[in-house]
C-alpha positions in Angstrom: -11.7 8.6 -1.2 -13.0 6.3 1.6 -9.8 5.0 3.1 -11.5 2.0 4.6 -12.0 0.6 1.2 -8.3 0.2 0.9 -7.8 -2.2 3.8 -7.3 -5.4 2.0 -8.8 -7.8 4.6 -11.9 -5.7 5.5 -13.8 -4.9 2.3 -16.8 -7.1 2.9 -18.3 -8.4 6.2 -21.1 -10.9 6.5 -23.6 -10.5 9.4 -26.3 -13.1 10.1 -29.6 -11.7 11.3 -31.6 -14.3 13.3 -35.4 -14.2 13.5 -36.5 -13.2 17.0 -33.1 -11.8 18.1 -32.7 -8.0 18.4 -29.1 -7.5 19.4 -27.5 -5.4 16.6 -24.0 -5.0 18.0 -22.4 -7.1 15.2 -24.2 -5.0 12.6 -23.2 -1.7 14.3 -19.5 -2.8 14.4 -19.7 -4.1 10.8 -20.9 -0.7 9.6 -18.0 1.0 11.3 -15.5 -1.4 9.7 -16.1 -2.0 6.1 -17.6 -0.4 3.0 -19.8 -3.4 2.3 -21.9 -5.3 4.8 -23.9 -8.3 3.7 -26.9 -9.5 5.8 -28.2 -13.0 5.7 -31.5 -13.9 7.4 -31.7 -17.1 9.4 -34.8 -18.8 10.6 -34.0 -21.8 12.9 -36.3 -24.8 12.8 -36.3 -27.5 15.4 -35.1 -30.9 14.3 -38.6 -32.2 14.1 -40.1 -29.1 12.5 -41.2 -28.8 8.8 -39.7 -26.2 6.5 -43.1 -24.8 5.7 -43.6 -23.9 9.4 -40.9 -21.3 8.9 -42.6 -19.5 6.0 -44.2 -16.8 8.0 -41.1 -16.2 10.1 -39.1 -15.9 6.8 -41.6 -13.2 5.6 -41.2 -11.2 8.8 -37.4 -11.5 8.5 -37.4 -10.3 4.9 -39.3 -7.2 5.9 -36.7 -6.5 8.6 -33.8 -7.1 6.2 -35.3 -4.6 3.7 -35.3 -2.0 6.4 -31.8 -2.8 7.6 -30.5 -3.0 4.1 -31.3 0.5 3.0 -28.4 2.6 1.7 -25.4 1.8 -0.3 -23.3 0.2 2.4 -25.6 -2.6 3.6 -26.9 -5.3 1.3 -29.4 -7.9 2.4 -29.5 -11.3 0.6 -32.9 -11.9 -0.8 -33.0 -15.5 0.2 -33.6 -16.2 3.9 -32.1 -19.4 5.3 -34.9 -21.6 6.8 -32.8 -24.4 8.3 -32.3 -26.9 11.0 -28.5 -26.9 10.4 -27.6 -23.2 10.3 -23.8 -23.6 10.5 -23.7 -25.8 7.4 -25.9 -23.4 5.4 -24.0 -20.3 6.6 -20.8 -21.9 5.4 -22.4 -22.2 1.9 -23.3 -18.5 2.0 -19.7 -17.7 3.0 -18.5 -19.7 0.1 -20.8 -17.7 -2.3 -20.2 -14.3 -0.8 -16.5 -14.7 0.0 -16.5 -12.2 2.9 -13.4 -11.0 4.6 -15.0 -11.3 8.0 -18.0 -13.1 9.6 -19.4 -11.3 12.6 -21.7 -13.2 15.0 -23.3 -12.2 18.2 -21.7 -14.5 20.8 -24.6 -14.7 23.3 -27.7 -14.3 21.2 -26.9 -15.8 17.8 -24.6 -18.7 18.7 -27.0 -19.8 21.5 -30.2 -19.4 19.5 -28.7 -21.1 16.5 -27.2 -23.9 18.6 -23.8 -23.5 17.1 -20.9 -24.4 19.5 -18.2 -21.7 19.6 -15.5 -24.2 19.3 -17.1 -25.5 16.1 -16.9 -22.0 14.5 -13.4 -21.4 15.7 -11.7 -24.7 15.2 -11.8 -24.5 11.3 -13.2 -21.1 10.4 -14.3 -20.8 6.7 -13.1 -17.1 6.8 -11.9 -14.7 9.5 -14.4 -14.7 12.3 -15.4 -12.3 15.0 -17.7 -13.2 17.9 -19.2 -10.1 19.4 -20.7 -9.6 22.9 -22.5 -6.2 23.2 -23.8 -3.7 23.9 -21.9 -1.6 21.3 -22.6 1.9 20.1 -19.3 3.5 19.0 -15.6 2.9 19.4 -14.0 5.9 21.1 -11.4 4.0 23.0 -10.4 0.5 21.9 -8.1 -2.0 23.8 -6.4 -4.7 21.9 -4.4 -7.2 24.1 -1.7 -8.9 22.0 0.7 -11.7 22.5 1.4 -12.4 18.8 0.3 -14.7 16.0 -2.2 -14.3 13.2 -5.3 -13.7 15.3 -3.5 -10.9 17.2 -2.7 -9.3 13.9 -6.4 -9.5 12.9 -7.4 -7.9 16.2 -5.1 -5.0 15.6 -6.3 -4.6 12.0 -9.9 -4.4 13.1 -8.9 -1.9 15.8 -7.2 0.3 13.3 -10.2 0.1 10.9 -12.5 1.3 13.5 -10.4 4.6 13.6 -11.1 5.2 17.3 -9.9 8.3 19.1 -7.6 6.2 21.2 -6.2 2.7 20.4 -4.3 0.9 23.1 -2.3 -2.2 22.4 -1.6 -4.2 25.6 1.4 -6.7 25.4 1.1 -9.2 28.1 4.1 -11.4 29.0 3.6 -14.3 31.5 6.0 -14.1 34.4 8.6 -16.8 34.3 7.8 -17.8 30.7 10.7 -16.6 28.6 9.2 -18.0 25.4 5.9 -16.1 25.8 7.4 -13.0 24.3 8.6 -14.6 21.1 5.3 -14.3 19.2 5.1 -10.6 19.9 8.4 -9.7 18.3 7.1 -9.2 14.7 4.1 -7.2 15.9 6.3 -5.1 18.1 8.4 -4.0 15.1 5.3 -2.8 13.3 3.7 -1.1 16.3 6.9 1.0 16.8 6.1 2.6 13.4 2.5 3.4 14.4 2.5 6.4 16.7 -1.3 6.4 16.8 -1.2 3.1 18.7 -0.4 3.4 22.4 1.6 0.4 23.4 1.7 -0.9 27.0 3.8 -3.9 28.2 3.0 -5.8 31.3 4.5 -8.9 33.0 1.9 -10.7 34.9 0.8 -14.0 36.5 -2.9 -13.4 35.7 -3.6 -12.4 32.0 -7.3 -12.0 32.4 -7.0 -9.8 35.5 -4.4 -7.6 33.8 -6.8 -7.0 30.9 -9.7 -6.2 33.2 -7.5 -3.7 35.1 -6.4 -2.1 31.8 -10.0 -1.8 30.6 -10.8 0.3 33.7 -7.7 2.5 33.4 -8.2 3.3 29.7 -12.0 3.6 29.9 -12.2 1.3 26.8 -15.6 0.8 25.3 -14.5 -2.1 23.1 -12.0 -4.9 23.8 -10.7 -6.9 20.8 -9.0 -10.2 21.6 -7.4 -12.9 19.5 -8.8 -16.4 20.2 -6.4 -18.7 21.9 -4.0 -20.4 19.4 -3.9 -23.5 21.7 -6.5 -26.2 21.7 -9.7 -25.1 23.4 -9.9 -26.3 27.0 -13.0 -27.9 28.4 -15.6 -25.3 29.1 -13.6 -22.6 27.5 -14.1 -22.7 23.8 -12.6 -19.3 23.2 -9.7 -20.0 25.6 -9.8 -19.4 29.3 -8.7 -15.7 29.1 -11.2 -14.7 26.4 -14.0 -16.6 28.2 -13.3 -14.7 31.4 -13.1 -11.3 29.7 -16.3 -12.0 27.9 -18.1 -12.9 31.1 -16.7 -10.1 33.3 -16.1 -6.7 31.5 -18.9 -4.3 31.0 -17.8 -2.8 27.6 -18.3 -4.6 24.4 -15.9 -7.5 23.6 -15.0 -9.0 20.2 -13.0 -12.3 20.0 -11.5 -12.9 16.6 -10.0 -15.9 14.9 -8.2 -15.8 11.6 -8.5 -18.5 9.0 -4.7 -18.4 8.6 -3.0 -21.4 10.1 -0.9 -20.9 13.2 2.8 -21.4 12.4 4.4 -24.5 14.0 6.9 -22.3 15.7 6.2 -18.8 16.9 9.9 -18.1 16.3 9.4 -18.8 12.6 9.9 -15.7 10.4 6.5 -16.4 8.9 4.9 -15.0 12.1 6.0 -11.6 10.9 4.3 -11.8 7.5 0.9 -10.8 8.8 2.4 -8.0 10.9 4.2 -6.6 7.8 0.9 -6.9 5.9 -0.8 -4.9 8.6 1.8 -2.1 8.2 1.5 -2.2 4.4 -2.3 -2.1 4.5 -2.2 0.8 6.8 0.2 2.7 4.5 -1.8 1.8 1.5 -5.0 3.2 3.0 -3.4 6.4 4.2 -0.9 7.2 1.5 -2.8 6.2 -1.7 -4.5 9.0 -3.5 -6.4 9.8 -6.8 -5.3 12.6 -9.1 -8.8 14.0 -9.1 -8.3 14.9 -5.4 -5.9 17.6 -6.5 -7.8 18.9 -9.6 -8.5 22.2 -7.8 -5.3 23.9 -9.0 -6.0 27.2 -7.3 -6.1 25.4 -3.9 -2.8 23.7 -4.7 -1.3 27.1 -5.6 -2.5 28.5 -2.3 -0.9 25.7 -0.4 2.3 26.2 -2.3 2.4 29.9 -1.6 1.5 29.3 2.1 4.4 26.9 2.4 6.8 29.1 0.5 8.1 26.3 -1.8 9.1 26.3 -5.4 8.4 23.5 -7.9 10.4 22.3 -10.9 9.3 19.9 -13.6 12.2 18.1 -15.3 11.5 16.2 -18.5 14.0 13.4 -19.4 14.0 12.8 -23.2 15.7 10.7 -25.9 14.3 10.9 -29.4 10.7 11.9 -28.5 10.0 14.4 -31.3 6.5 12.8 -31.8 5.2 13.6 -28.3 7.5 16.1 -26.6 5.9 19.2 -28.0 2.4 18.2 -26.9 3.7 17.2 -23.4 5.3 20.6 -22.9 2.4 22.6 -24.3 -0.2 20.8 -22.3 1.6 21.1 -19.0 2.9 24.6 -19.5 -0.5 26.0 -20.5 -2.3 24.5 -17.5 0.3 24.7 -14.7 2.2 27.8 -15.6 0.1 30.1 -17.7 -3.4 29.4 -16.1 -2.3 28.4 -12.6 1.2 29.2 -11.5 1.9 25.8 -9.8 5.2 25.2 -11.6 8.1 27.6 -11.3 10.1 26.1 -14.1 10.1 23.4 -16.8 13.4 22.1 -18.2 14.2 19.3 -20.7 17.0 17.0 -19.8 18.0 15.5 -23.2 20.1 12.4 -23.6 21.7 13.5 -26.9 18.7 12.9 -29.1 19.4 12.5 -32.8 16.0 13.7 -33.9 14.3 17.1 -33.4 13.4 16.6 -29.7 15.6 19.6 -28.5 14.5 21.9 -31.2 10.9 21.3 -30.5 11.4 21.8 -26.8 13.2 25.1 -27.3 10.5 26.3 -29.7 8.1 25.8 -26.8 10.1 28.1 -24.6 11.7 25.4 -22.4 15.4 25.5 -21.4 17.2 22.4 -22.8 20.2 20.6 -21.3 22.2 17.7 -22.7 23.0 15.6 -19.7 26.2 14.3 -21.2 27.5 18.0 -21.1 26.6 18.6 -17.5 29.2 18.1 -14.6 31.9 17.1 -17.1 34.4 16.4 -14.3 32.3 13.4 -13.3 32.1 11.9 -16.8 29.2 11.1 -19.0 27.1 8.0 -18.8 24.2 6.9 -20.8 20.8 6.2 -19.2 17.7 7.8 -17.9 19.0 7.7 -14.3 22.0 9.8 -15.3 19.6 12.5 -16.7 17.5 12.5 -13.5 20.6 12.8 -11.3 21.9 15.7 -13.3 18.5 17.4 -13.3 19.0 18.1 -9.6 22.0 20.2 -10.6 20.2 22.4 -13.2 16.8 22.9 -11.4 15.9 25.3 -8.6 12.7 23.9 -7.1 12.2 22.7 -3.5 10.0 20.0 -5.1 11.1 18.2 -8.3 8.7 16.2 -10.5 9.7 14.0 -13.4 7.4 12.7 -16.1 8.3 10.8 -19.2 8.0 12.6 -22.6 6.5 9.7 -24.5 3.0 10.0 -23.0 0.5 9.9 -25.8 -2.5 10.9 -23.7 -0.8 13.6 -21.7 -2.9 15.5 -19.2 -1.9 18.0 -16.4 -2.9 15.4 -13.8 0.3 13.5 -14.5 2.1 16.5 -12.9 -0.4 17.9 -10.3 -1.3 14.4 -9.1 2.4 13.9 -8.1 2.6 17.3 -6.5 -0.6 17.1 -4.5 0.4 14.7 -1.7 3.5 16.6 -0.9 1.6 19.9 -0.5 -1.1 18.4 1.8 1.3 16.4 3.9 4.7 17.7 4.9 5.8 14.2 6.0 5.6 12.9 2.4 9.0 13.1 0.8 8.4 11.0 -2.4 5.4 10.3 -4.6 5.0 7.6 -7.2 2.3 7.6 -9.9 0.4 4.5 -11.0 -2.1 3.9 -13.8 -3.7 1.5 -16.2 -1.3 0.7 -18.9 -3.0 -0.4 -22.2 -0.5 -2.3 -24.4 -0.3 -1.0 -27.9 0.1 -3.8 -30.5 0.2 -2.4 -34.0 -2.8 -0.1 -34.2 -4.8 -1.8 -31.5 -4.8 -1.4 -27.7 -4.9 -4.3 -25.3 -6.4 -2.8 -22.1 -5.0 -5.4 -19.8 -1.4 -5.4 -20.9 1.6 -3.4 -20.1 3.8 -3.3 -17.0 5.5 -6.6 -17.8 8.8 -5.9 -16.1 6.9 -4.5 -13.1 4.9 -7.7 -12.5 7.6 -10.2 -13.6 10.7 -8.7 -12.0 10.3 -5.6 -9.9 7.3 -6.5 -7.7 8.5 -10.1 -7.0 11.9 -8.8 -6.0 10.4 -6.1 -3.8 8.0 -8.6 -2.1 10.9 -10.9 -1.5 13.5 -8.5 -0.1 11.5 -5.3 0.8 8.0 -6.5 1.8 7.3 -3.1 3.4 7.2 -1.7 -0.1 4.9 -4.4 -1.5 1.9 -2.0 -1.5 3.6 0.3 -4.2 1.5 -0.5 -7.2 3.9 0.5 -10.0 7.4 0.9 -8.6 8.8 1.4 -12.2 6.4 4.2 -13.3 8.1 7.1 -15.0 5.9 9.7 -13.2 7.2 10.6 -9.8 8.8 13.3 -7.7 10.1 14.3 -4.4 11.4 17.0 -2.1 14.9 18.2 -3.1 16.1 17.8 0.5 15.3 14.0 0.3 16.3 13.4 -3.4 19.7 15.0 -3.0 20.5 12.4 -0.3 19.7 9.4 -2.6 22.1 7.5 -4.8 20.9 7.3 -8.4 21.3 4.3 -10.7 22.4 5.5 -14.1 20.1 3.3 -16.1 16.9 1.3 -15.8 17.3 0.7 -12.1 16.8 4.4 -11.1 13.2 4.0 -10.0 13.9 1.0 -7.9 17.0 2.5 -6.4 15.2 5.8 -5.4 12.2 3.9 -3.9 14.5 1.7 -1.7 16.7 4.7 -0.7 13.7 6.9 0.3 12.3 4.0 2.3 15.6 3.3 4.1 16.3 7.0 4.8 12.9 8.3 5.7 10.6 5.3 6.3 7.5 4.0 4.6 5.2 6.9 5.7 7.4 9.3 3.7 6.2 7.6 0.4 2.9 8.1 -1.2 1.3 7.0 -4.5 -1.3 8.5 -6.7 -3.7 7.1 -9.3 -3.1 8.9 -12.6 -5.9 6.9 -14.3 -4.5 5.8 -17.7 -1.2 6.1 -19.5 -0.7 5.4 -23.2 2.8 5.2 -24.6 4.9 3.2 -27.0 5.9 -0.1 -25.5 9.3 -1.6 -25.9 10.5 -4.9 -27.4 10.9 -8.1 -25.4 14.7 -7.8 -25.7 14.6 -4.3 -24.3 12.4 -5.5 -21.4 14.9 -8.3 -20.7 17.8 -5.8 -20.4 15.6 -3.6 -18.2 15.0 -6.6 -15.9 18.7 -7.4 -15.8 19.5 -3.9 -14.7 16.8 -3.9 -12.0 18.0 -7.1 -10.5 21.5 -5.6 -10.3 20.1 -2.6 -8.5 18.3 -4.7 -5.9 21.4 -6.8 -5.4 23.5 -3.7 -4.8 21.1 -2.5 -2.2 21.2 -5.9 -0.5 25.0 -6.0 -0.6 25.2 -2.7 1.3 22.6 -3.9 3.8 24.4 -7.2 4.5 27.9 -5.8 3.9 28.9 -8.6 1.6 29.2 -9.0 -2.2 26.7 -11.2 -4.0 27.6 -10.6 -7.6 30.9 -10.1 -9.3 31.7 -7.8 -12.2 31.6 -10.6 -14.7 27.9 -11.1 -13.9 27.1 -7.6 -15.3 27.3 -8.8 -18.8 24.3 -10.4 -20.5 24.3 -13.0 -23.3 21.6 -12.1 -25.7 20.2 -14.9 -27.9 20.2 -14.1 -31.7 18.8 -15.9 -34.6 20.1 -15.5 -38.2 20.3 -17.5 -41.4 18.6 -20.5 -39.8 20.8 -20.7 -36.7 21.1 -19.4 -33.2 24.1 -17.6 -31.7 25.0 -15.6 -28.6 25.9 -12.0 -28.4 27.5 -10.5 -25.3 26.4 -7.1 -24.1 27.5 -5.3 -21.0 24.6 -4.0 -19.0 26.3 -2.8 -15.9 23.9 -0.7 -13.8 26.3 1.9 -12.5 25.4 4.3 -9.6 25.9 7.9 -8.9 26.5 9.1 -5.3 24.0 11.4 -3.6 24.1 14.8 -5.2 24.6 16.4 -1.8 28.2 14.9 -1.9 29.1 16.7 -5.2 31.1 19.9 -4.7 29.8 21.6 -7.8 26.2 21.0 -6.6 27.0 22.4 -3.1 28.6 25.5 -4.7 25.6 26.1 -7.0 23.1 25.7 -4.1 25.2 28.2 -2.1 24.9 30.7 -4.9 28.6 30.4 -5.9 29.6 30.2 -9.6 30.1 26.6 -10.6 32.6 26.2 -13.5 31.0 22.9 -14.6 27.5 24.4 -15.0 26.5 24.5 -18.7 24.2 26.9 -20.4 21.1 25.4 -21.9 21.9 23.7 -25.2 20.9 25.5 -28.4 19.4 23.9 -31.5 21.6 21.5 -33.3 
């Protein structure tokens, strides 16, 4: 997978190509930045020239564009702009193409087109970068930052270039206590990016400090955010950027974001772009496709080299229609043909159908979770089954998949395992997929995931924005390293996925989480009332996490009951139902678990349940 395609703000870059100008620094940088580069040819006519006079120049430019536009990455627009007002026409192209970044050569193109820099930067139609070459490759990149949206854009571009060395230079003006405020949000993010070398300097001369740092680092590209303040006379980019542009030998890019500058740099909104930068970086590096791990023999080799064992635990409640096929498919591929799994167990929630009998017939140990750890009581809910599965499994890595998957495929398991085997830092992996909604006998391809989009993701974006890149936080296919999972609290019911995700993040950080595309999942969808109860439980889970974070109670016990609206015999009435999302402590705190892991007999351990 090309990781660059996953950086949300740099998917498509627009580069004008001006007739008679040969500097290709903007195009070279664009190729290094994004998977799609769009070229637009421009032939400038003098104010008194006729459009027909530019016909021959347009033909020459089209030939050049056909040469430059070869390959999958670069696309040349067929129509060349023959214009006396290039900025107006370029803005129309920007509207049509919707690029994430416009790259212009500062000296050649702006001058030849007669476009004032302050006109481009004052109200940019999209994010803009002005490039002054020459540029060949970005081995060492320097990004001076003070804060604000344009600084965040500069850092994002620096990261996308994937240089061998990326230096961020924080400059604080001597005697200006407020000059450090805009940097606070970016600083929090940079502290979580070890690949970025951060230098802080207090100075009276910002431009001179940048020039000195260029020499010390040997930078071949400097990326600056344009001044957030009004352009001064003779310094359209701001006095610092103008001086750097005019003085340093390496290539320079000055960027300006379309995002408005906050009225107060102390405003919390300043941090939104910095958090987005962190999430985009995580999304690019920690999002995988199941097909990347389809070579099962390679996964087995990695497993053996690392000396780890892997368990698959299958939570189930009345899944007789699908559980047999799920077990057979996974067992045949990942135990019989390729020994990736060391064990498969079924954790049943006291099914009243033939789920347990079918699983045992397939040769899988079966446990009824209500019978496990009896000293701690029995609760209903999927989370309870997952928590107790830690007690009865042996693996260093534990994977859970739901047993109601109609289109079961081994990728639902090996896709979850893969990121942990290739990266020892990853502690927890979530699956995501397309979820066609089954309505009667028909599939609606765009449906499904209603609680995810209407409850879980809005809450996560609001309170845990670092986790906003997780595509399907409620998916039932996920797994983690035992050493991490045993330190997490488990919600007993519907909130278990949300609870685990937040705990892993708070214990180990964002880089410990990965997600994998499992393509498509078909299952039986629940009623609207069931989804409403699920949402109620998830909201409780998030509130509990926030209560602990802020050390204050937000909701009382009375709020853990839900009034359900009923309709019968021509009238409405209310029915009260308790949906209290209880929580189990980390398994590492359970004495019976510690005894079992130490190889001691545990009185509360139950033998697998037989057929009933």
